[in-house]
C-alpha positions in Angstrom: 9.7 -18.9 0.4 12.5 -18.4 2.4 13.9 -15.6 3.4 12.7 -12.3 4.8 10.9 -10.7 2.0 12.3 -7.4 0.8 9.8 -5.0 -0.7 11.8 -4.7 -3.9 11.0 -5.0 -7.0 10.6 -6.2 -10.3 9.0 -6.8 -13.5 9.5 -8.0 -16.8 8.4 -8.9 -20.1 10.4 -11.8 -21.1 9.8 -13.0 -24.4 12.9 -11.0 -24.9 14.6 -12.1 -21.7 17.9 -10.4 -22.1 20.7 -12.4 -20.5 23.7 -14.4 -20.8 21.0 -17.0 -21.7 18.3 -15.1 -23.5 14.8 -16.5 -23.5 14.5 -18.8 -26.4 18.0 -20.1 -26.0 18.2 -23.7 -24.7 18.9 -24.5 -21.1 19.9 -28.0 -20.2 17.1 -30.5 -19.6 17.5 -33.3 -17.0 18.9 -36.6 -18.2 19.4 -38.0 -14.8 16.8 -40.8 -14.8 17.2 -41.1 -11.0 14.2 -42.3 -9.0 11.6 -39.8 -7.9 12.6 -37.8 -4.8 9.3 -38.5 -3.1 10.2 -40.8 -0.2 13.4 -39.3 1.2 16.4 -41.1 2.5 17.9 -41.4 5.9 21.3 -39.8 5.0 24.2 -40.0 7.4 23.9 -38.7 11.0 25.7 -35.4 11.0 28.4 -34.4 13.5 27.3 -32.1 16.3 27.9 -28.4 16.0 30.6 -27.2 18.4 30.6 -23.4 18.9 34.0 -21.8 18.4 35.4 -24.7 16.4 36.9 -23.7 13.0 34.9 -26.1 10.8 36.3 -27.2 7.4 36.2 -24.9 4.4 34.1 -26.6 1.6 36.0 -28.2 -1.3 35.3 -27.2 -4.9 33.0 -29.5 -7.0 32.5 -29.9 -10.7 28.9 -28.8 -11.2 28.2 -25.8 -13.3 25.3 -23.3 -13.3 23.8 -21.4 -16.2 22.5 -17.9 -15.7 19.4 -16.3 -17.2 19.3 -12.5 -16.6 15.9 -10.8 -16.7 15.5 -7.3 -18.0 14.8 -4.3 -15.8 16.4 -2.2 -13.0 15.6 -2.5 -9.4 14.7 -6.2 -10.0 14.8 -9.4 -8.0 13.3 -12.8 -8.3 11.7 -13.9 -5.1 10.4 -17.5 -5.5 10.7 -20.6 -7.6 8.9 -24.0 -7.7 9.7 -27.0 -9.9 6.8 -29.4 -10.7 8.6 -31.8 -13.1 11.7 -31.9 -15.2 9.8 -29.9 -17.9 7.8 -27.5 -15.8 9.0 -24.9 -13.3 7.8 -21.4 -12.4 9.6 -18.3 -11.0 8.2 -15.0 -9.8 9.6 -11.6 -8.9 9.2 -7.9 -9.4 11.0 -5.0 -11.2 11.1 -1.3 -10.3 10.8 0.7 -7.1 7.7 2.3 -5.7 5.0 0.5 -7.8 6.7 -2.7 -8.8 5.6 -4.7 -11.9 5.3 -8.4 -11.6 7.5 -10.7 -13.6 6.3 -14.3 -14.0 8.3 -16.9 -16.1 7.8 -20.6 -16.8 10.5 -23.2 -17.7 9.8 -26.0 -20.2 13.0 -27.9 -19.4 15.0 -25.9 -21.9 14.1 -22.2 -21.8 12.4 -19.6 -19.5 9.5 -17.7 -21.1 7.2 -15.0 -19.8 3.7 -15.7 -18.7 1.1 -12.9 -18.2 0.6 -12.6 -14.5 -2.8 -12.2 -12.9 -4.2 -8.7 -12.6 -3.8 -7.3 -9.1 -0.7 -9.3 -8.3 1.8 -6.8 -7.1 4.2 -7.0 -5.6 4.7 -10.8 -6.1 6.0 -12.6 -3.1 5.9 -16.3 -3.8 5.0 -19.2 -6.1 4.0 -22.7 -5.1 2.3 -25.8 -6.5 1.0 -29.3 -6.0 0.4 -31.9 -8.6 -3.3 -31.9 -7.8 -4.1 -28.2 -7.8 -1.8 -26.5 -10.3 0.3 -23.4 -9.7 -0.5 -20.6 -7.2 1.1 -17.2 -7.0 0.9 -15.0 -4.0 1.3 -11.3 -3.2 0.3 -8.8 -0.6 -3.2 -8.6 -2.1 -3.8 -12.3 -1.8 -3.5 -15.5 -3.9 -4.3 -16.6 -7.4 -4.6 -20.1 -8.8 -3.9 -21.0 -12.5 -6.4 -23.4 -14.1 -7.3 -23.9 -17.8 -4.7 -21.4 -18.9 -6.2 -18.5 -16.8 -5.9 -17.1 -13.3 -8.6 -17.1 -10.6 -8.4 -14.9 -7.6 -8.7 -17.0 -4.4 -8.7 -14.2 -1.8 -6.6 -14.5 1.3 -6.5 -11.0 2.6 -9.2 -9.5 4.9 -10.1 -6.1 6.3 -9.0 -2.7 5.1 -5.5 -2.7 6.6 -2.6 -3.3 4.2 -1.1 -6.8 4.3 2.6 -7.9 4.0 2.9 -11.5 2.9 5.9 -13.3 4.3 5.3 -17.0 3.4 3.1 -19.2 1.3 2.9 -22.9 0.4 0.6 -25.3 -1.4 0.5 -28.5 0.6 -2.3 -30.2 -1.4 -5.3 -29.5 -3.5 -7.3 -28.3 -0.5 -4.5 -27.1 1.7 -2.8 -23.8 1.0 -1.2 -21.7 3.8 -0.2 -18.1 3.9 1.3 -16.0 6.7 2.5 -12.4 7.2 1.5 -9.3 9.0 -1.2 -6.6 8.8 -0.6 -3.0 9.4 -1.9 -1.8 12.8 -3.8 1.4 13.7 -0.5 3.4 13.7 1.1 2.7 10.3 4.3 4.5 11.4 4.8 2.1 14.4 6.1 -1.4 13.5 5.0 -2.6 17.0 1.4 -2.2 15.9 1.6 -4.8 13.2 -0.5 -8.0 13.7 0.7 -11.4 12.5 -1.7 -13.7 10.6 -1.7 -17.4 9.7 -4.4 -18.6 7.2 -5.4 -21.8 5.5 -7.3 -22.4 2.3 -9.4 -25.6 2.7 -11.0 -25.7 -0.7 -14.0 -23.6 0.1 -12.6 -20.6 2.0 -9.9 -19.2 4.3 -9.6 -19.9 8.0 -7.5 -18.0 10.6 -5.3 -19.8 13.0 -3.9 -18.5 16.3 -0.2 -18.1 16.7 1.8 -18.2 19.9 2.0 -14.7 21.4 4.5 -12.5 19.6 5.3 -15.1 16.8 5.4 -14.2 13.1 5.7 -17.0 10.5 8.6 -16.4 8.0 8.7 -19.6 5.9 6.8 -22.8 5.1 7.8 -26.3 3.9 5.3 -29.0 3.1 5.4 -32.8 2.5 1.6 -33.0 2.2 -1.6 -31.8 3.7 -0.9 -33.4 7.0 2.7 -32.6 7.3 3.6 -28.9 7.0 6.5 -27.0 8.7 6.5 -23.3 9.6 9.5 -21.2 10.8 8.7 -18.3 13.0 10.3 -15.5 14.8 9.4 -15.1 18.5 9.1 -11.9 20.6 12.8 -12.2 21.6 13.7 -12.5 17.9 14.6 -16.2 18.5 13.5 -18.9 16.1 10.3 -20.8 16.6 9.6 -24.1 14.7 6.0 -25.4 14.3 4.6 -28.5 12.6 1.0 -29.1 11.3 -0.3 -32.6 11.6 -3.5 -32.2 9.8 -5.4 -31.1 12.9 -3.3 -28.6 14.8 0.0 -26.8 14.9 2.5 -28.1 17.4 5.7 -26.3 18.6 8.8 -28.4 18.0 12.0 -27.8 20.1 15.1 -26.3 18.5 18.4 -28.3 19.0 19.5 -27.8 22.6 22.9 -26.5 21.5 21.2 -23.5 19.8 19.1 -22.5 22.7 19.7 -18.9 23.9 21.9 -18.0 20.9 19.4 -15.8 19.2 19.5 -17.9 16.0 17.1 -16.8 13.3 15.9 -19.4 10.7 15.3 -18.2 7.2 14.1 -21.1 5.1 12.8 -24.7 5.5 12.5 -27.5 3.0 10.5 -30.6 3.7 11.3 -33.8 1.8 9.5 -36.6 3.7 8.2 -37.3 7.2 11.7 -38.2 8.2 13.7 -35.5 6.4 13.5 -31.7 6.5 16.1 -29.0 6.5 16.2 -25.5 7.9 18.8 -22.8 7.6 19.6 -19.4 9.1 22.2 -18.0 11.4 23.1 -15.7 14.2 25.6 -12.8 14.5 28.5 -15.2 14.5 27.9 -18.0 12.1 25.5 -19.8 9.7 23.3 -22.6 11.0 21.9 -25.7 9.3 19.6 -28.2 11.1 18.1 -31.4 9.9 14.9 -33.3 11.0 15.4 -37.0 11.3 11.9 -38.0 12.0 12.2 -37.5 15.8 14.2 -34.3 16.4 16.1 -31.5 14.8 19.9 -32.0 14.8 22.6 -29.4 14.1 24.7 -30.2 11.0 28.4 -29.4 11.2 28.7 -26.3 9.1 31.5 -25.0 6.8 33.9 -22.4 8.1 33.6 -18.6 7.7 30.0 -18.5 6.4 27.9 -16.1 8.5 24.5 -16.4 6.8 22.5 -18.9 4.8 19.5 -17.7 2.7 17.8 -20.7 1.1 17.7 -24.5 1.3 16.5 -27.4 -0.9 16.8 -31.2 -0.4 19.0 -33.0 -3.0 16.8 -36.1 -3.2 19.5 -38.4 -1.7 19.5 -37.5 2.0 21.6 -34.3 1.6 20.8 -30.7 0.9 21.6 -27.7 -1.3 22.2 -24.5 0.6 22.7 -20.9 -0.7 25.0 -18.7 1.3 26.0 -15.1 1.8 29.8 -15.5 2.1 31.9 -13.5 4.5 33.5 -11.9 1.4 30.8 -10.8 -1.0 33.2 -11.0 -4.0 33.6 -14.8 -3.3 31.8 -17.2 -5.6 31.2 -19.9 -3.1 27.5 -19.2 -2.6 26.1 -22.6 -3.8 26.9 -25.3 -1.3 26.1 -29.0 -1.2 26.0 -31.3 1.9 26.0 -35.0 1.2 25.6 -36.2 4.7 29.3 -36.3 5.5 31.0 -33.3 3.9 30.5 -29.9 2.2 31.4 -28.9 -1.3 30.7 -25.8 -3.3 30.0 -25.0 -6.9 30.9 -21.7 -8.5 28.1 -19.2 -8.9 27.8 -17.9 -12.5 28.9 -14.3 -11.4 29.7 -12.0 -8.5 29.0 -8.5 -9.8 26.8 -6.4 -7.6 26.9 -9.0 -4.7 24.2 -11.4 -5.7 21.9 -13.0 -3.1 19.9 -16.2 -3.6 16.4 -15.9 -2.4 15.0 -19.3 -3.2 16.1 -22.8 -4.3 14.1 -25.7 -5.9 15.1 -29.2 -6.6 13.7 -30.4 -10.0 11.9 -33.7 -9.3 13.3 -36.9 -10.7 16.6 -35.3 -11.4 19.7 -33.7 -9.9 18.9 -30.3 -11.3 18.5 -27.4 -9.0 17.2 -23.9 -9.7 18.2 -20.8 -7.8 16.7 -17.3 -8.1 17.6 -13.9 -6.6 19.0 -10.5 -7.2 21.2 -7.8 -5.6 19.1 -6.3 -2.8 21.9 -3.9 -1.6 22.1 -2.2 -5.0 18.5 -1.0 -5.1 17.7 0.4 -8.6 20.9 -1.2 -10.0 19.8 -4.7 -9.0 19.2 -7.2 -11.7 17.0 -10.3 -11.5 18.4 -13.7 -12.5 17.8 -17.4 -12.5 20.6 -20.0 -12.1 20.0 -23.5 -13.4 22.4 -26.3 -12.5 23.5 -28.2 -15.5 
C-alpha cells in the first residue's frame, strides 16, 4: 500500500459492476508463459540523477489497459494484490462519512464482488502470501480469509481510534501493520502516536520506531526481508529493513539528502531488487535497491509526483504518475533499465490517480487501482488491467 491513505470512500456491490467492462464481461487472461518472477534480475545500472537536468520525455509504447468502473459515488479503490494469473483481489470504499467496503476478486477474466468481513470499514489495504491466504486491513484491524470465510485477527489496541497507513503479509506467520493512534487531544494532529506491529502466528507485538517516524508503506520479499518507508520528524524520508530479527535504517542515496524527498510506495522483488518512488516539490523520484545500496534512477522529464510502483519481473519497474498536466494520459510508465516509455491510461476524466499497482505473477500483466480523490463525492472507483 502505497501512498498516503485518504479517508475516502467507497463501496460496492459488484455482481453488477457497472463499467466500460461490466462484471461478468471477460478481461484478458495472461498467455505470457514467462518464468516466475520470484528470483529477480540484476537489470541495468541506472544513470545517476542530476538535479536541474531536463531528462527525456518518455516515448509511447504499444500496451493497452482495460478499465473496469465500479458503481457508487465518492468511491476509490485503495489496494490490489495478485496471487496468480487467475487470482487477484482489490479493495476500496464508497461514500463519504460512513464508507461501505467494496471487495472484488479476479479469476483471470472478470472481477466479481466478494462479501467483505463484518467490521471492515473503511478498508485500507489487501495483501496475501501463498501460505496464508488473503488478508484485508482497515482502521479496526485485520481479517484473514480461510475456508471461504473471514476470521478477525485483531491488530488494534486500546480505546483510541486508529488510522492504518500500511500493511503487508510477508509470510504465513509474518504480517505487519503500521499507522497512528489518536492522542489525548483529538483536535491536535501533534498528539497522534505512531505504531508498528507484527503478527507472528499467535498474536501481535509492538515494535519501537525511531523518534518522530511514521511508517507509510511496506514491501516484502519474505519473512526475513521486509522494507518499510517512513516519514521523519522533518518530513524527510526514512527507509528501514527487517532482517528477521530487527529493523535497520538504510541510508537514502546521497544525492537526495537534504532535499525533503518524500517516498510514497515500495515494491520488493528479491534480496537484490526493490523499488521505491515519491518526490519533492520539484520533481518525481525513483530509487532502486541493488543488493548493497539504493541508487537514484534517472527520471523522465516534467513529472512531479509518482504514486505507486511494481516490479516488471525482468529487472525493471512499472510506475504510476501524477503528470504535471492532469489532462495528460501519460500516467502509466515503464522503466526497462535503460529508458522510460509510457502507455495510455484508459481515460482522463475527473483527473484519475493510481493508488496501487500489482504485477501478476508468471506474466507481464499489471493491475492498477484508484479513483479521483480531488472530486470527492463525484469520484468513481476503477481497476485498470494491462492486456
